[in-house]
C-alpha positions in Angstrom: 3.9 -26.9 -7.1 2.0 -24.0 -5.9 -1.3 -25.2 -7.1 -0.6 -28.7 -4.9 -0.2 -26.7 -1.9 -3.2 -24.5 -2.8 -5.3 -27.8 -2.7 -3.4 -29.3 0.2 -4.5 -26.5 2.2 -8.3 -26.3 1.3 -8.1 -30.2 2.1 -7.1 -29.2 5.6 -11.0 -27.8 6.1 -14.0 -28.9 5.2 -14.9 -27.1 2.1 -14.8 -29.8 -0.6 -16.2 -27.7 -3.7 -13.3 -25.1 -3.2 -10.5 -25.5 -6.3 -7.4 -24.3 -7.0 -9.0 -21.7 -9.3 -11.0 -20.0 -6.4 -9.8 -17.0 -4.3 -12.4 -17.8 -1.6 -11.1 -15.1 1.1 -8.8 -12.3 2.2 -5.5 -13.4 1.2 -6.7 -16.5 -0.3 -6.8 -19.9 -0.3 -3.4 -20.3 1.8 -4.0 -17.1 3.6 -0.5 -15.6 2.8 -1.4 -13.3 0.0 0.9 -15.5 -2.4 -0.6 -16.2 -5.9 -0.2 -19.5 -7.8 3.3 -19.2 -9.6 2.2 -20.9 -12.6 -0.3 -18.7 -13.8 0.2 -16.0 -16.4 -1.3 -13.0 -15.8 -1.0 -9.9 -18.3 2.3 -7.7 -17.6 0.7 -4.7 -19.3 -2.6 -3.3 -19.5 -4.9 -0.7 -19.2 -8.5 0.5 -18.9 -8.6 -0.9 -22.8 -5.7 -3.5 -23.1 -6.0 -6.9 -22.0 -9.4 -6.3 -20.1 -12.0 -9.0 -20.1 -14.9 -7.1 -18.9 -15.6 -4.1 -16.6 -18.2 -3.9 -14.4 -19.8 -0.9 -12.5 -19.7 -1.1 -8.6 -22.2 1.3 -6.7 -21.0 3.5 -4.4 -17.6 3.2 -2.5 -15.6 0.6 -0.9 -11.9 -0.9 -0.2 -12.7 -4.6 0.5 -11.0 -7.0 -2.2 -13.0 -9.0 -4.4 -13.0 -13.0 -3.7 -13.5 -15.1 -6.3 -15.5 -19.0 -5.9 -16.6 -21.0 -8.9 -18.2 -19.2 -11.9 -18.8 -15.8 -9.3 -17.2 -12.6 -8.1 -18.1 -11.3 -5.1 -17.8 -7.9 -3.5 -18.7 -5.6 -0.7 -20.0 -2.0 -1.2 -21.4 0.9 0.5 -23.1 4.2 -0.9 -22.9 6.9 1.8 -25.7 8.9 0.1 -28.3 6.5 0.8 -26.7 4.7 3.4 -26.9 1.3 1.9 -24.5 -1.3 2.5 -24.4 -4.4 0.1 -22.8 -8.1 -1.3 -22.5 -8.1 -4.6 -22.2 -11.2 -7.0 -20.7 -10.7 -10.5 -20.8 -13.7 -13.2 -17.1 -14.7 -13.6 -16.8 -15.0 -17.3 -18.8 -11.4 -18.5 -18.9 -9.6 -15.3 -22.9 -9.1 -15.4 -24.4 -8.7 -12.2 -26.0 -11.7 -10.7 -27.4 -10.6 -7.6 -27.0 -7.3 -5.4 -28.3 -8.1 -1.5 -28.6 -5.2 0.8 -27.0 -6.4 4.3 -27.6 -2.8 6.0 -29.9 0.6 5.9 -28.6 4.0 7.6 -26.6 4.3 10.7 -23.7 5.5 9.3 -20.9 7.1 10.9 -20.8 11.0 10.3 -17.1 10.6 9.8 -14.0 8.9 9.0 -10.5 8.6 7.8 -10.7 9.6 4.2 -9.0 6.6 3.7 -11.4 4.2 4.7 -14.9 3.1 3.7 -17.9 2.0 4.5 -17.2 -1.1 2.4 -13.4 -2.1 3.9 -13.7 -6.0 4.2 -13.5 -8.9 1.9 -16.3 -11.5 1.7 -15.6 -15.0 3.1 -17.1 -18.2 1.1 -17.0 -21.9 2.3 -18.5 -23.1 -1.1 -22.2 -23.2 0.4 -22.1 -19.8 2.1 -20.9 -16.1 2.3 -19.9 -14.0 4.8 -19.2 -10.1 5.6 -18.9 -8.1 8.6 -19.8 -4.3 8.5 -19.7 -2.0 10.9 -23.4 -0.5 11.1 -25.0 2.0 13.6 -22.1 1.8 16.1 -21.6 -1.8 15.8 -20.2 -4.7 14.2 -22.1 -7.4 12.7 -21.3 -10.7 10.9 -23.9 -11.6 8.2 -24.4 -15.2 6.5 -25.7 -15.6 3.0 -26.3 -18.7 0.9 -24.7 -18.6 -2.8 -27.9 -17.0 -3.8 -27.8 -13.8 -1.8 -30.4 -14.7 0.6 -29.8 -14.1 4.2 -29.3 -16.8 6.3 -28.2 -15.0 9.9 -27.2 -11.8 11.1 -24.9 -11.9 14.6 -23.8 -8.9 16.5 -20.1 -9.1 17.3 -19.8 -5.8 19.6 -20.3 -2.0 20.2 -17.9 -0.2 18.2 -16.5 3.1 18.6 -15.1 4.8 15.3 -11.9 6.1 15.4 -10.3 6.0 11.6 -12.5 3.1 10.3 -13.2 -0.9 10.3 -12.1 -3.1 7.7 -11.6 -6.5 9.3 -12.6 -9.6 7.0 -13.7 -12.9 8.3 -11.5 -16.1 8.5 -13.1 -19.7 8.1 -11.7 -22.3 10.1 -13.5 -26.0 10.6 -16.9 -25.3 11.5 -16.4 -21.6 12.1 -16.1 -18.1 10.9 -13.6 -16.0 13.1 -14.2 -12.4 13.2 -12.6 -9.4 15.1 -13.4 -6.2 15.9 -10.8 -3.9 17.7 -11.7 -0.5 19.2 -11.5 2.1 21.7 -14.4 0.9 23.6 -13.2 -2.5 23.7 -13.7 -5.2 21.3 -13.9 -8.6 20.7 -12.7 -11.7 18.7 -15.4 -14.6 18.0 -15.9 -18.2 16.5 -19.1 -18.3 15.2 -20.9 -21.4 14.1 -21.2 -21.2 10.4 -25.0 -23.0 10.2 -26.6 -20.5 12.5 -24.3 -18.1 13.6 -24.2 -18.5 17.2 -21.4 -17.9 19.1 -19.2 -20.6 20.0 -16.3 -19.0 21.7 -15.5 -15.2 22.4 -12.4 -13.3 23.8 -12.5 -9.6 25.0 -9.9 -7.2 23.7 -8.3 -4.3 25.0 -9.8 -0.9 24.9 -7.8 0.6 22.0 -8.0 1.2 18.1 -6.7 -1.3 15.8 -7.6 -2.8 12.6 -6.2 -6.5 11.4 -8.3 -9.0 10.5 -7.8 -12.5 12.0 -5.2 -14.7 10.0 -5.0 -18.5 10.5 -1.3 -19.7 10.2 0.4 -22.9 11.0 3.5 -22.3 13.2 5.5 -24.2 15.4 3.6 -27.2 14.7 0.2 -26.0 14.7 -2.5 -23.8 13.8 -2.7 -20.4 15.3 -4.9 -17.6 15.1 -2.4 -14.5 15.3 -3.9 -11.0 16.1 -1.4 -7.9 16.2 -1.7 -4.6 17.5 -3.3 -3.2 21.0 0.9 -3.1 21.9 0.5 -7.2 22.0 1.0 -10.0 19.7 -1.5 -12.7 20.7 -1.8 -16.3 19.3 -5.3 -18.3 19.8 -6.4 -21.5 19.2 -8.6 -20.7 16.6 -10.8 -23.8 17.3 -11.6 -22.9 21.0 -10.7 -19.2 21.2 -7.9 -20.6 24.3 -5.0 -18.1 24.5 -1.8 -20.1 23.6 0.4 -17.2 24.4 1.1 -13.5 23.8 3.8 -11.2 24.3 4.7 -7.3 23.7 5.8 -6.4 20.7 3.6 -4.5 18.2 2.4 -0.9 18.7 -1.2 -0.1 19.6 -2.5 0.5 15.5 -2.0 -2.0 13.4 -3.8 -3.0 10.0 -1.4 -5.6 7.9 -2.0 -9.2 8.4 0.4 -11.3 9.9 2.5 -13.9 8.2 4.7 -17.0 9.4 7.7 -18.8 8.2 6.7 -21.5 10.3 9.4 -20.4 13.0 8.2 -16.7 13.6 5.0 -14.7 13.4 6.0 -10.8 11.8 4.1 -7.8 12.7 4.3 -4.2 11.3 2.3 -1.2 12.5 2.3 2.2 12.0 1.1 4.3 15.1 2.2 5.4 17.6 5.3 3.7 16.1 6.5 2.4 13.4 7.7 -1.1 13.7 8.5 -4.4 11.5 9.2 -7.2 13.9 9.6 -10.9 13.8 8.4 -12.8 17.2 9.2 -16.6 17.8 6.0 -18.4 17.3 6.5 -21.2 20.2 5.1 -18.7 22.9 8.8 -18.0 24.5 7.6 -14.3 23.5 11.4 -13.5 22.2 12.0 -10.6 20.0 14.1 -12.1 17.0 14.7 -8.9 15.3 12.9 -5.4 14.9 13.3 -2.2 12.6 11.7 1.1 12.0 10.3 0.5 8.6 6.5 2.2 7.9 5.0 -0.7 6.7 1.4 0.1 8.3 -1.3 -0.6 5.7 -0.2 -3.1 2.9 0.6 -6.5 4.0 3.9 -8.4 3.6 4.7 -11.6 2.1 7.3 -14.2 2.7 8.8 -16.2 -0.4 11.8 -18.8 0.2 13.2 -17.4 3.5 12.9 -13.6 2.6 10.4 -10.9 3.8 8.9 -8.5 1.5 6.9 -5.4 2.1 5.6 -2.4 0.5 6.4 0.6 2.5 3.1 3.0 2.9 5.2 5.7 1.0 5.9 3.4 -2.0 9.1 1.7 -1.5 9.1 -2.3 -1.8 11.7 -3.5 0.6 13.5 -7.1 0.8 14.7 -8.6 4.3 16.3 -11.5 5.3 13.4 -13.0 7.2 15.7 -15.2 9.7 18.0 -11.9 10.9 16.0 -8.9 9.5 19.0 -7.9 7.1 17.8 -5.5 4.7 19.2 -6.6 1.3 17.1 -3.9 -0.9 14.5 -1.5 -1.7 13.1 -0.5 -4.9 11.1 2.9 -4.5 7.9 3.5 -6.8 7.3 7.3 -5.8 3.7 6.6 -5.0 1.8 5.9 -1.9 -0.2 2.5 -1.2 -3.2 1.0 0.7 -3.6 -1.9 -1.3 -1.2 -5.0 -0.5 1.4 -6.1 -3.6 0.6 -9.3 -4.7 3.2 -12.0 -5.8 3.2 -14.4 -8.7 6.3 -16.3 -8.8 9.3 -13.8 -9.1 6.6 -10.9 -10.3 4.9 -8.8 -7.8 1.9 -7.0 -8.8 1.7 -3.7 -6.8 -1.2 -0.9 -7.5 -0.6 2.5 -5.7 -3.3 4.8 -4.6 -3.1 7.0 -7.5 -4.1 3.7 -9.7 -0.5 3.4 -11.3 -0.2 -0.8 -11.3 3.6 -2.0 -11.2 4.7 -5.2 -11.7 8.1 -5.6 -10.1 10.5 -8.4 -10.7 11.7 -9.7 -7.2 13.9 -11.8 -5.6 16.2 -11.8 -2.8 19.0 -10.4 -5.1 17.2 -7.4 -6.5 14.0 -5.6 -7.6 13.4 -4.0 -10.9 10.2 -2.4 -12.4 9.4 -4.3 -15.7 6.0 -2.6 -16.2 3.7 0.6 -15.4 0.6 0.5 -16.0 -2.2 2.8 -15.5 -5.5 2.1 -14.3 -8.1 4.7 -13.7 -7.3 7.3 -11.0 -7.4 5.6 -7.5 -6.8 1.9 -6.0 -7.4 1.1 -2.7 -8.5 -2.5 -2.8 -6.0 -5.4 -2.9 -6.1 -6.8 -6.4 -6.9 -10.9 -6.6 -5.0 -12.5 -9.0 -6.1 -16.3 -9.5 -6.5 -18.5 -12.9 -4.3 -16.3 -14.8 -6.9 -12.9 -14.4 -6.4 -10.1 -12.4 -9.5 -8.9 -10.7 -9.2 -5.3 -9.1 -11.5 -2.8 -7.9 -10.7 0.7 -9.2 -12.0 4.4 -9.0 -12.8 6.6 -11.9 -12.8 10.6 -11.4 -15.4 11.5 -13.9 -15.7 15.1 -15.6 -18.4 15.9 -13.6 -16.2 15.7 -10.3 -18.2 12.3 -9.3 -16.0 9.2 -8.3 -16.9 6.1 -10.0 -16.1 2.4 -8.7 -15.2 0.0 -11.4 -14.4 -3.7 -11.1 -11.8 -5.2 -13.8 -11.3 -8.5 -14.7 -7.4 -8.4 -16.6 -6.6 -11.3 -18.4 -3.8 -11.4 -21.1 -5.2 -11.8 -25.0 -3.5 -13.7 -27.6 
């Protein structure tokens, strides 16, 4: 059932070579963060148990990997030598295939300790790769072919750093859609995937904000929804025209919006904590709201229920129609990475490398496994074709921080 939905979503876009075994962009093929329920990733694992391969990752980054065909792609940055790259690995073995330098120099002097210079995920349309980086006080989107050769690069907007930058590109029909909210006044743009020319552009408020553009099907049509900057805005993803906008979000948001088809759900963390449901029909109706701090990890919806990991490490389930809190399960660790559901199981990695597996339905949540993987996890895992791909940091004995990319797989 889930595989059929993934294929239907992919067929809605001209991306013929993508399949249900791919995770081609941030939040996966359906843009909702939900993995195929039919797969069977391992429940228990470690740095040596149920590991298919481990690959070295240069520098530091918090962007998630993507998986397309027989390759895995990842953004990375080295603060010492000031280089930003896109990396390509062999999906079967983890061996490096190619490494393309996107930018050199121009790194900011300081950013939030939980940020990085490679916090975006790559997006792939089966013919090319797209990545956005903050470089030299501006945000640029770059396209590569599947062998790592640069095809084009487009400046999106000047960027005044507040915390960091981590917005990931979204693909829609012939466009790659990118955003860069900041205190100087940012933009959301639709770029032609072939040549990088700006097809449409909308200026954004002069406020710091961090979400990725997400395309949702709600109220009977595709909508590009951005939250934060003290409002929720729905754009036509093909033209950039504003469908509707309303108040209801705080200034700074990070999470990617989700929908049940009737409502869009927003969450933020500064200057106020909130989770809210807004009617997606343009009426601006606030359906419900609470003060939960779901600031960085994104939420997901399953079977009419909304699930969110609070930054403090509490998994919560709400009735998505009414906002009634049904239960919460405490993990006891801070979270930056977004939980990934696989059927009734939720895979949730804490900042300290504790990788929980939780059985979660609207009736309750129960921790069934707790695995330790490295010392830090800030990047959201990807779970596809019964494998877990996750970016992990290890603290070495000589005080070096070393990143690894793991492919976890259940062994017979």
